[in-house]
N, C-alpha and C positions, 0 to 999 in steps of 0.2 A: 218602802213604797215611794214612788215618784210623785212629783207635784200633780200631774194631771190625774193619775190614778187615785190619789187621795181626794182631789177635788170632785171627781165624778162620784166616788163613794159617799162623801159627805153630802153633796147635793141630792143624790138619790135618797139618802136616809132622811133628809129633811122635807123633800118635796114629793117623792113618788106616790106615797099613800095619801097624804092629806090633800095634795094639789096635783093630780096627775097631768092636767093640762099645762100647768106651770112647769112641770118636769119635762114634758114634751117640748115646750118652748125652749127651755134651757139646753136641752140636747141639740135642738136645731141651731141655736146661737153658737154653741160649741163647734158644731159641724161647719158652720160658716167661718168661724175663727180658724179652723184647720185649713180652710181654703185660702186664707190670707198668708199662709206660711212663706210663700215666695217673697213677700215684701216685709216680713217681720224679722227675718234672720234669727238671732239668738233669743228673741222675745216671743217666739211662736208658742212655746209651751206655757209661758206666763199668761199670754192672752187667752189661750184655750182654757186654762184653769179659771181665770177670772170670768170667762164667758159662761162656763157651766155653773159657776157659783153666783152670778150676778143677781139672781132673784131669790136667793135663800131667805132674805129678810121677810118674805111673804109667809114663811112657814109659821104655823100657829105655835110651834115649839119655841120660837125665838122672837117673834114679833113683839115689840115693846112700845115703840112710839107710833106705829102705824105708817111710818115712812121707811119703806123697805131697803133703800140704799144704806141708810144710817143703821138700821137694825142689823142688816146682814154684815156690814163692816165691823160694827162693834162686837158681834158674835165671833167673827173670824179673828179679830184682834184679841179679845178678852178670854174667849173659851178655847180657841184652837191655836193661838200663838202663830197664826198664819203669816206667810211671807208678806212683808209690808207693802210691796208693790201690788200684790193681788188684792190686799185689803183696800188700798187706795183706789184701785180701779173699780172695785165693787162699790165703794162709797160714792164715787163720782160718775158712775155710768149714766150714759144717755141724758146729759144735761141736768143732772141731779141738783145742782146748785139752784137752778130756776124753780124746780119743784120745792126744794127746801125753803126758798124764799116765800112761796105761796103758803107754806105750812108754818112759817115763823121759826124755822130751824136752820136757816142759812148760817148763822153765827156758829152754831154747834158743829155743823158739817165742816165748815172752813177751818175752825180752830182744831178739830180733832184729826182731820185727814188731809194730807197734802195732795195736790193734783199731780198725777203721773204725767210723763211726757206726752205732749199733744198728739203725736202720731199714734200712740197706744189708746188714748182717750177716743180719738177719731175711729180707730179700728173697732173698739168695743161698741161704740155707738152705732157704727155701720152694721155690725153683726146683729145687734138687737133690733135695729130698725129695718132690717131686710129679712126678718123671720116672723112668721105669723104666730099667734098664740098656740097653734097646734104644732109648730116646729117646722113648717114648710117655708120655702123661699117666697119672698114678696118684694115689692118695691117700697122705697121710703114713703112715697105719696100714698100708696094703698095702706101702708101700716099706720100712718098718721090718721088717715080717714077712719080706719077701724078703731083706733084708740078713742078718737073723739066720739064716734057713734056708741062705743061700748060704755064709756063713762059719762057722756053728755058734755056739751060745749061749755056749760057754766059751772062745772064741778072743779075742784082743785086740779085734778089730773087733766081735765079738758082744757082749762085755762093755761096750765103750764105747758102742755104739749103744743098748743097753738103758738105760744110765745117762743118755744124751742124750735119750731119748724124751720126757720131760716138756717139755724146752726146745724140741724139734722141734715138738711139738704146740702149744705156746704161741706160738712164732714164726709158725707157719702160721695160727693163729687171728688173730694181730695183722695179718698181711698180708691175709687174707680180709676182715677188718673194714675195713681201709683201702680195699680195692677196693670193697666194698659202699658205703662212705661216699662214695666218689668217683663213684659211679654207673656204674663200669666193669664191674661184675659180677665173675665169677671165671673 
């Protein structure tokens, strides 16, 4: 079984029944990741696998700390012996260090999981932040607004996402620039 086939199967098994909307989002993020293949070269499959797996830490079957990037990455590492690069992308997706800081878990996240190359971190962040909770395309600005409205501005997630907004916009701009320069469009 190839990396992406395994990733889709695992993600579906953890998310589709208990969290169908989260599963739809994960499928949309993976579809967005496939659209970036012109700028990813040999890392296209890696990014697609990380994209479909990025939210498995929400699954009731594996949630332990309540911080989904850490729970998902630990599960992938400890239970699945997954590719280290996929694990690290899941652990650090979408400015996870900032949310970990809000939750008092930054030290654990940093000590257990290395940051992947910045181009791939940017790419996964872009895919996540340009996909709605239902899996359809959106803009980073609309996605940020939706997250703040859904969680509330004064919650852990609301505070973190507002702090992360400048980096989310910067990463999105970098990815869009790479796409434009590659002739692939957006």
